[in-house]
Every structure is written in C-alpha cells, then in structure tokens.
NULOKE-701230 format. One record per residue (C-alpha): residue number from 1; residue in one letter; chain; z, y, x. Coordinates in nm, 3 decimals, padded with zeros to 5 digits. Layout:
BEGIN
   i aa ch      zz      yy      xx
 NUM  a  A       Z       Y       X
...
! end
This chain:
BEGIN
   i aa ch      zz      yy      xx
   1  x  A -04.918 -11.912  17.873
   2  x  A -05.038 -11.821  18.220
   3  x  A -05.273 -11.607  18.419
   4  x  A -05.627 -11.589  18.280
   5  x  A -05.896 -11.382  18.449
   6  x  A -06.243 -11.301  18.328
   7  x  A -06.552 -11.142  18.467
   8  x  A -06.782 -11.036  18.189
   9  x  A -07.111 -10.856  18.142
  10  x  A -07.162 -10.580  17.893
  11  x  A -07.517 -10.506  17.784
  12  x  A -07.572 -10.131  17.827
  13  x  A -07.795 -10.110  17.518
  14  x  A -07.645 -10.351  17.265
  15  x  A -07.287 -10.345  17.403
  16  x  A -07.285 -10.724  17.368
  17  x  A -07.013 -10.884  17.583
  18  x  A -07.106 -11.199  17.774
  19  x  A -06.852 -11.406  17.968
  20  x  A -06.972 -11.444  18.328
  21  x  A -06.676 -11.618  18.498
  22  x  A -06.335 -11.747  18.405
  23  x  A -06.044 -11.828  18.637
  24  x  A -05.713 -11.986  18.537
  25  x  A -05.410 -11.912  18.756
  26  x  A -05.613 -11.793  19.058
  27  x  A -05.326 -11.565  19.155
  28  x  A -05.475 -11.464  19.490
  29  x  A -05.772 -11.300  19.315
  30  x  A -05.533 -11.125  19.077
  31  x  A -05.336 -11.002  19.380
  32  x  A -05.655 -10.864  19.534
  33  x  A -05.725 -10.658  19.222
  34  x  A -05.365 -10.542  19.192
  35  x  A -05.364 -10.432  19.557
  36  x  A -05.702 -10.258  19.557
  37  x  A -05.727 -10.129  19.200
  38  x  A -05.367 -10.122  19.070
  39  x  A -05.478 -10.325  18.768
  40  x  A -05.213 -10.391  18.504
  41  x  A -05.195 -10.666  18.243
  42  x  A -05.510 -10.654  18.028
  43  x  A -05.651 -10.371  18.241
  44  x  A -06.011 -10.382  18.349
  45  x  A -06.208 -10.282  18.656
  46  x  A -06.577 -10.197  18.651
  47  x  A -06.740 -10.396  18.929
  48  x  A -07.007 -10.215  19.126
  49  x  A -07.243 -10.383  19.368
  50  x  A -07.031 -10.259  19.661
  51  x  A -06.708 -10.402  19.515
  52  x  A -06.878 -10.733  19.441
  53  x  A -07.021 -10.755  19.791
  54  x  A -06.687 -10.666  19.951
  55  x  A -06.505 -10.938  19.756
  56  x  A -06.781 -11.187  19.828
  57  x  A -06.750 -11.121  20.202
  58  x  A -06.373 -11.178  20.188
  59  x  A -06.416 -11.501  19.990
  60  x  A -06.689 -11.626  20.220
  61  x  A -06.477 -11.549  20.528
  62  x  A -06.201 -11.765  20.381
  63  x  A -06.450 -12.044  20.312
  64  x  A -06.556 -12.047  20.677
  65  x  A -06.209 -11.979  20.822
  66  x  A -05.948 -12.127  20.584
  67  x  A -05.670 -12.046  20.829
  68  x  A -05.721 -11.676  20.743
  69  x  A -05.655 -11.727  20.369
  70  x  A -05.297 -11.599  20.383
  71  x  A -05.419 -11.280  20.554
  72  x  A -05.736 -11.205  20.358
  73  x  A -05.640 -11.310  20.004
  74  x  A -05.275 -11.414  19.995
  75  x  A -05.111 -11.592  19.706
  76  x  A -04.967 -11.345  19.456
  77  x  A -04.645 -11.415  19.266
  78  x  A -04.603 -11.360  18.897
  79  x  A -04.491 -11.524  18.573
  80  x  A -04.677 -11.852  18.519
  81  x  A -04.927 -11.761  18.795
  82  x  A -04.966 -12.116  18.925
  83  x  A -04.931 -12.255  19.276
  84  x  A -04.868 -12.046  19.586
  85  x  A -04.997 -12.311  19.826
  86  x  A -05.315 -12.284  20.030
  87  x  A -05.430 -12.626  19.924
  88  x  A -05.736 -12.790  19.772
  89  x  A -05.685 -12.605  19.442
  90  x  A -05.669 -12.265  19.617
  91  x  A -05.982 -12.339  19.819
  92  x  A -06.160 -12.470  19.509
  93  x  A -06.095 -12.132  19.345
  94  x  A -06.222 -11.957  19.658
  95  x  A -06.542 -12.161  19.654
  96  x  A -06.603 -12.104  19.282
  97  x  A -06.539 -11.730  19.310
  98  x  A -06.759 -11.699  19.620
  99  x  A -07.047 -11.856  19.428
 100  x  A -06.984 -11.634  19.126
 101  x  A -06.962 -11.313  19.329
 102  x  A -07.269 -11.408  19.533
 103  x  A -07.479 -11.451  19.220
 104  x  A -07.336 -11.131  19.071
 105  x  A -07.500 -10.939  19.355
 106  x  A -07.837 -11.015  19.195
 107  x  A -07.768 -10.898  18.840
 108  x  A -07.978 -10.624  18.687
 109  x  A -07.726 -10.338  18.696
 110  x  A -07.963 -10.109  18.508
 111  x  A -07.921 -10.346  18.210
 112  x  A -07.562 -10.471  18.249
 113  x  A -07.221 -10.349  18.353
 114  x  A -06.984 -10.603  18.505
 115  x  A -06.606 -10.597  18.457
 116  x  A -06.299 -10.786  18.577
 117  x  A -05.998 -10.822  18.349
 118  x  A -05.690 -11.040  18.334
 119  x  A -05.416 -11.136  18.095
 120  x  A -05.082 -11.311  18.141
! end
C-alpha cells in the first residue's frame, strides 16, 4: 500500500499503453498535480508540451536551488505517502523526475499522448 504514480504514453493509432516513468511515494509531485489539476485517486491528466516544460522548469529550479524545495514543490501529506523531509530521497526523486520530464519534451506528440496518473 502506498502512493504510486505513473507517466505513460498512449499510441494514438494502436492505443497501446507504454509505461514511461514510475514514482513510488514522491508525494511532492502528487501535491503538484493535486494543486494544479485537482487530480483525485486514480484520476489522470493529459500532459501537453507546455505542462511538461512548466514542471521541468520547477524541478530544475529545485535541483539548482534546493533551499527553494519547500516553496516550489512542497511535501504533500496523505495516507502512506512516504517521507515529508527534504532529504536525499526527496532530491533523488527531483533529479529522476527532472530527467524524465526533460526527455518528455522531445517525444513525438503527433504519434503519442502522455498522461500522469496516481493510485494510493
């Protein structure tokens, strides 16, 4: 039991679903989606290039200025959502997500749709 988050691709032609990224108990990212998209448990958000770039910029700002983490992407409480500390685990999630969102900017959006979803 716990917070699981996925970013997945859906092929526009075949409707095949391909897992792109997976995060376990990265509650700050969940909080970002709740705040900006009012996502509920098992809800999904279609990620456009602009959304991806916006999130990437936030993540990258935290990578370069870790003291801003609590302002830009604060820990988000919930049942079995993991740690609320801004420690090595938090910053590892930030780094992983920044890489994932950076590469997502270069997907072929005429062929794929990208979605974020979570489950707890």
